[in-house]
Phi, psi and omega in degrees: 000115177275320179247123178286325181223140174233120178239128178225130183053036186282128178226147179217113175250121178273141179289152178301143171237118181062235177274349185277136182293175173292147184240128180259097187285325177232131195235067167080054182278130171247125194206129171237138177242114181300145175288137179081014180259159164265109194247125180265123178247107186245158173161158181298166173304131179078016181280340181115005182296312179299314182297326178292317181300313185299321177297321179296320183280358184078013185267340181228133173278138178276165178275317179204166179112177181234144175224125183234120180247114183048042175089357184250122175287127189301325183279338182266319187230068184294319180297316182291326183288319175296319185295338181276356184229136179238139184235123168271102187285164178290319185287141175278074183256083174245151178285117186292347181260003178261145170270161180303321175301315180298314181303318185288321184293317179295317178299321177294321176298323186288333179267001176072032181273123180295151184303328179286344181257000181289152180225048189299314180295322179296317183298314185296323177294315183306308182267012172071038181238024180297317180289341178256015188299330181247015179268143181299139181304331179297338178274352185274147180287169178303319175302320176286330171294323174295326173302317178299321174297328172297310177300323180296327181292344194244355186302328187260016181048064177288159171282334185233130177244127179251123177252104180264108186043065194282337182255010183295114180080013183255161183281175181296321183299309183295322182296313179298319176294323178295316179286332175296313182289325176292324175296319179300302176310313178296322176294335175280359180110357182280135180281135176239134176242123190236131168250133176202154169263358176271083190290339173296325179295316177296322175303310178294314189274324193279134172284318178224160183228129168245133178247127183247140177210128183059041177073008183243146172283123182271318186200144172217119184199157178289153196297321179290321174296320181295324176288314179293335176276358180286135177270066174212144175211153188233130166267125176243120186248136170264103184265025179051044176088351179294129191254356187270153182251114181283171173297137190238157177305159176300134181095351178258135180232126186245150173219157173261116182282165183296337177274004173094352183281154179257124175253119178245121177259133182213157177277110185289346179284342186238353187213127182268149183297326182298330176302316178290313177304319174306309174304325173291323176289319175302326177281358185065031178269123182290142181237111180275316185209154177222134175227163183239148173228135175283157181289144170263173186295334181291315182286331173292323183291318178297317181293324184283333186257002182284127184293000000 
């Protein structure tokens, strides 16, 4: 399997409600996700990420386009395509009167997994809920409920796992446990699709990244190339406590950081660093030390999604 997911011309328009006009959430998205990868699906709030995930999961009907999941066309083989994907939702939607063990057994039954093929105990151990296996879900902490959501997404052994904001509001320990499990699942061959607003996580975890904005695909590239191709660089200067920002060449933006250093971001394709240094010298600003910083994913994201 070369591609875990193939999307072509995907559109979704929500019907008007009350005085609100019709909303086009997805505007002809074309996207392929390689099998066996950890793929980041990023975008601002309202960009269309959740709509796309819900279409993949079979929870929302698309308006137009084609979706193929693990080789199964969603329109031709809907059951097989849904069976190939597991989704860990952002919302903590667990039944408060079920125990984790019962929740996993029910979920497996809904997917038609025979009892002899279920791996409930292994899943509970995988997500660290063995000791809470028989406790009511309403007694679990928020972090434990999020672990249970991960286990529920895995009951039918899907080839593709979608993590929708998996670390929102969780502590460092749970975040580390989650990423360790994700790496193990990926090493075993599972394709991981990650949406997150913690961009440092996406930068560290993802092999490739797609950014969606206003229902359209802005960029899709492997993470290293995306970062390397950004036309932004930062000079960090120790100005011996000088807090004023002098006039700079067009295209350069400066800020004073909390540690007192001045950070100047500029596009290296259009502006050379020596012009910035010359401008600082002409303004009589002392320069004690200079360092450079390469752009991180947050800077690239802001650049790509700026209106």
